[in-house]
N, C-alpha and C positions, 0 to 999 in steps of 0.2 A: 209637131206634137209638143204640148206644153210639159214642162218639167214639174214634177211633184214639189210642193213647197218644202223647203228645208226645215227641219225641226228647230224650234226656237230654243235657244240656250239661255238659262238664267244666270246672270253674273254671280260669281262667288261672293262678292262683297255684301250684297243685301242679305244673302243667306247667312253669312257669318255674323252680320249685324243682328239679325233676328235671334241667332243662337246666343250671342252675348247678352242681349236684352232679356232673353228667357232665363239665362243662368245668373246674371248679375244685375238685373234691372233694378231691384230694390236697393242694392249697394250704390249703383250709379245715381239713383234718385237721392239717396242719403248724402252722397258727396256733393251733388248739385245743390241740395238744400243748404249745406254748410257754406258753399261759395256764395249763394244768394244772400244768406244772412251776413256774411262778411262784407259784401258790397253795401248792404244796408248800414252796417256799422261804420263804413268808411264815408258814406255820403249823406247819411241821415243822422249821424251822431251830433252831440252838442258842439257848437262852434268854439266855445271857450273851455279851458280846462276846468274852470270852477263850476261849469254847468253840469247838471245831472243828465247824463246821456240816457237814451231810451233803454239801452241794454245793461246799464249798471245794476238794476235789481235782479238781473238774471245771472250775475257772476256769483261765485261761491265765496262767502266770507266765513272762515272756519269758526270764529267765536260766535257769530250770529246763528249759523246752522246748528251748532251743537246746543246753543241755548234754546232754539226752537224744538229740537228733539227732546231735550229735558222737559220742556213745558208740556209737550204732547204726552210724554211718559207719565207725567204727574196728573194728567187729566184735563189739561187746558187745550181744547181742540179749536182754538181760534183760527180764523182764516189766514191771518198773517203768518202763523207758525207753519201751516201747510205750504204756503207760498214760499217761505224761506227754505223748507226742506226740498222743495222742487228744484232749487238751484244745484242740488246734487247731480241732476241730469242736465238742466238748461245750460250750465257753464260749458258743457262739452260741445255745444254748438257754436261757441264764440271763439274768436282768435284775435291775437294781438296785432299781427302785421302779416304781410304777404308771405314772408319766408316761413312764419309759424304755420299758417294754414297749408302752404304748398308742401312742406315736409310731412306734416301730419296726414294729409290726404293721400300722398304717395304711399306712405307706410300703411295707412288704413286700407288702401286699395289692394296692396300685395297680400297682406295677411287675412283681411276680411274676405277677399275673393277666394282664398284657399278654404276658409271656413264655409263659405257659401257652396263651393264645389263639393266639399266632403259631407256636409251636414244639411245643406239646404238653406234657403233664404230665411225661413222662419227662425232657425237656430242662429243664423247670422245676426238678425235683429235682436234676438234675446241676448246674445253675447254682447252686443254693442251696449244696450241699456244696462245690463247687469254689471259689466266691467266699468262703465262710466260711473255708476253709483259706487261700486266698490273702490275705485280709485279716488273719487271725491271724498268718500267717508274716511279712507285711510289718511289722506292729506289733512283733513280737518282734525282727526284725532291726534296726529303728530304735531299739529300747530294749533292746539286748543285755544290759546289765548290771542291768536293773531286776528287782526281785523283787516288784513291785507287781502283784497279781492284776488280770486284765482279764476282762470278761464283756459279752455283748450281741450281738445279731444285726445290728448296724450295718454290719459289713463285707459281709454278704450282701445287705442292703438296698441299699447302694451298688453292689454287684455287679450287681444287676438293673437299676439305672439305667445302668451302663456297658454292660450287655448290650443294652438298648433302643437306646442311642446307636449301638452297633455295627450293629444291624439297620437303623436308620434311615439310616445312611450307605450301606449296601449295597443296600437294597431300597426301592421306593416302597410304604410301608406304608399300610394303611387308617386312617382316623381312629378312634382307640380310644374306646370307650364303657364306662368302668369306674366304678362308684360309688366315691367320692362326686362324681365329675365330673358337673356338671349338663347338660353338652352335649358332643358330640364335640370333641376337642382335636386340632388339626393335629399330626401326628407331629413336625414340625420344632420346634414349640414345646416339646414334651416333651423332645426331644433337647437343645435349648438349656438347658432347666431342669436336665437331668442334668449337662451340661458345667459349668454355673454352680455346681452343688453341689460337684463335685469341685474346682473352682477355689478355692472357699471353704475346702476342706479343706487345699489346698496353702498357702493364706495362714495358716490356723491352725497348720499344722505348723511354720511359720517363727517362730511366736510362742512364746517360752520363758517364759511366765508360770505354768507349772505347771498348765495346764488338765487336767482329768480326762478330756477327750474324746480317744478313741483315733483321732486323725486318720490315723495310719499304717494302721490297719485299714480305714478308709474308702477310702483311696487304693489299697491293695492289692486290696480287693474290687472296686472300680470297674475297675481295670486288668485283673484276671482276667476279669471279665464282658465287658469290651470286647474282649479278645483272643479269647475263645471264640466270640463271635458275629460278630466282624469277619472271622475267618479260617476258622472250622470249622462254624458252624451252617448247616443246610440252608436253602434259600429257603422262607419261609413260604407256605403255600397261599393265604393271604389277600392276599399281596403283589400289587398290581396289575401288569399287564404294562407294562414301560417303554415 
């Protein structure tokens, strides 16, 4: 007598992978795009320091972007001015070296993944672009006469930290479980971490030692994210009933 066939079992890993892609696919794509752009910066950039690299026009130059904004405000809608204002976003996709992008992408994954879990992927993308612009604009305003280019996603990273703080203040959030956290972390602890981070940026902003860190971008991004979630974001489905 033949034995009935055993039921086929589906490995847990593919199921888990599909779940991650469903919940965080847009964020993973965003991070992957940034790494791809960084590789292009490394291998397709100008060979000599004096050469204009392909990504130089995409970096934020405070004096130039503020000049473009003033020109647009006065009625001059030339293409060059719009391209210059576009650097408020484009600079967030560029990074200076491997440690710069590695740190930013790790921090972006943690806090943007939390935003995606709580608010959905569309809100996550909205927060990324809004806080990138907010951070860039704040840096430009605080360095209005500077012609030193600026690049990096730090403003958006801090924007997601501010966004999480805004949600934690408004709603009783569930304990997040995001890699590489080894266990669930109380939301209040993450909120305090976010607040401490921006406090350090304020301290750094007061230091006039010529640091290359764009503290103004951090503060602008954080404030933009905090404003959006503290005042405008919907209540997350996962928020526990008060």
